[in-house]
C-alpha positions in Angstrom: 136.0 401.6 24.7 136.8 403.5 27.9 134.1 404.6 30.3 134.9 408.3 29.5 134.3 407.6 25.8 131.0 405.9 26.5 129.8 409.1 28.4 130.8 411.3 25.5 128.9 409.2 23.0 125.5 409.6 24.8 122.7 411.5 23.1 121.2 414.5 24.9 118.2 412.5 26.1 120.4 409.6 27.2 122.7 411.9 29.2 119.7 413.7 30.9 118.2 410.3 31.8 121.6 408.9 33.0 122.3 411.9 35.1 118.9 411.5 36.8 119.4 407.8 37.5 123.0 408.4 38.6 122.0 411.0 41.2 119.1 408.9 42.5 119.6 407.1 45.9 117.2 404.4 44.8 116.2 402.5 41.6 113.9 404.5 39.3 110.9 403.2 37.3 110.5 404.4 33.7 107.4 406.6 34.4 109.1 408.2 37.4 112.0 409.0 35.0 109.5 410.4 32.4 107.9 412.6 35.1 111.2 414.0 36.2 112.6 414.8 32.7 109.5 416.3 31.1 110.7 419.9 31.9 113.8 419.0 29.9 111.9 418.2 26.7 111.5 414.5 27.0 107.8 414.0 26.9 107.0 410.6 25.4 107.4 407.2 26.9 109.2 405.9 23.8 111.9 408.5 24.2 112.5 407.3 27.7 112.5 403.6 26.8 114.9 404.1 23.8 117.3 406.0 26.1 117.0 403.3 28.8 117.6 400.5 26.3 120.7 402.2 25.0 122.0 403.0 28.5 121.6 399.3 29.5 123.3 398.2 26.3 126.4 400.3 26.9 126.6 399.3 30.5 125.9 402.7 32.1 122.8 401.5 33.9 121.3 398.1 35.0 117.7 397.0 35.2 116.5 395.5 38.5 114.1 393.0 37.0 112.1 392.3 40.3 111.4 396.1 40.7 111.1 396.9 37.0 113.4 399.8 37.8 116.9 401.1 36.8 120.1 402.0 38.7 123.4 403.5 37.5 126.3 401.1 37.2 128.6 401.7 40.2 131.2 399.2 39.1 133.9 400.7 36.9 135.0 397.1 35.9 131.5 396.1 34.9 131.5 393.9 31.8 128.7 395.9 30.1 125.3 394.3 31.1 126.2 390.7 30.4 126.4 389.6 34.1 125.0 391.7 36.8 124.2 390.8 40.4 122.5 392.8 43.1 121.7 392.5 46.8 118.3 393.8 47.7 117.2 394.4 51.3 113.7 393.0 51.9 113.2 395.5 54.7 114.5 398.9 53.6 114.7 397.9 49.9 118.3 399.3 49.4 119.8 397.9 46.2 123.6 397.4 45.9 125.5 396.1 42.9 127.6 393.1 43.7 131.1 393.1 42.3 132.7 389.7 42.8 135.4 388.4 40.4 134.7 384.8 41.4 131.0 385.2 40.6 131.8 386.9 37.3 134.2 384.2 36.3 131.7 381.4 37.2 128.9 383.1 35.3 130.9 383.7 32.2 131.9 380.0 32.0 128.6 378.6 33.2 127.1 376.0 30.8 123.6 374.7 31.3 123.5 370.9 31.3 121.0 370.9 28.4 123.4 372.9 26.2 121.8 376.3 26.3 124.3 379.1 25.9 123.4 382.2 27.9 123.9 385.7 26.5 123.4 387.5 29.8 122.7 387.1 33.5 120.8 389.3 35.9 120.9 387.9 39.5 119.1 389.3 42.5 119.9 388.2 46.0 117.3 389.0 48.7 118.0 389.3 52.4 118.5 391.9 55.1 121.2 394.6 55.0 123.5 395.3 58.0 121.2 398.1 59.1 118.0 396.0 59.1 119.4 392.8 60.7 
């Protein structure tokens, strides 16, 4: 499925929420999203959460677990949401999606020594960005 096809298959609510997240310079929390889309007819938290779940599922957005917030996927080669990695500045809190083929290959072939097979990965690396060093 191509990226263009994914965009066309979004519901009205999903597209509204994706557009908001995509235009945001920072990760957005669900209730911030709800507040910003109420004028467009999305008034209930379950509507937002359903749209967010679907957007994550199709790889359009990612959840930053430590912030409980969402960002648009900026990596056109992203393998849906199975293995995501982010750098997060501890000072200015800028979040950047990491696109590294070596990391992706390592994660996709990683086997836990106790035999657990992982379905997805969400890694977050914390430090200082170039601007804050």
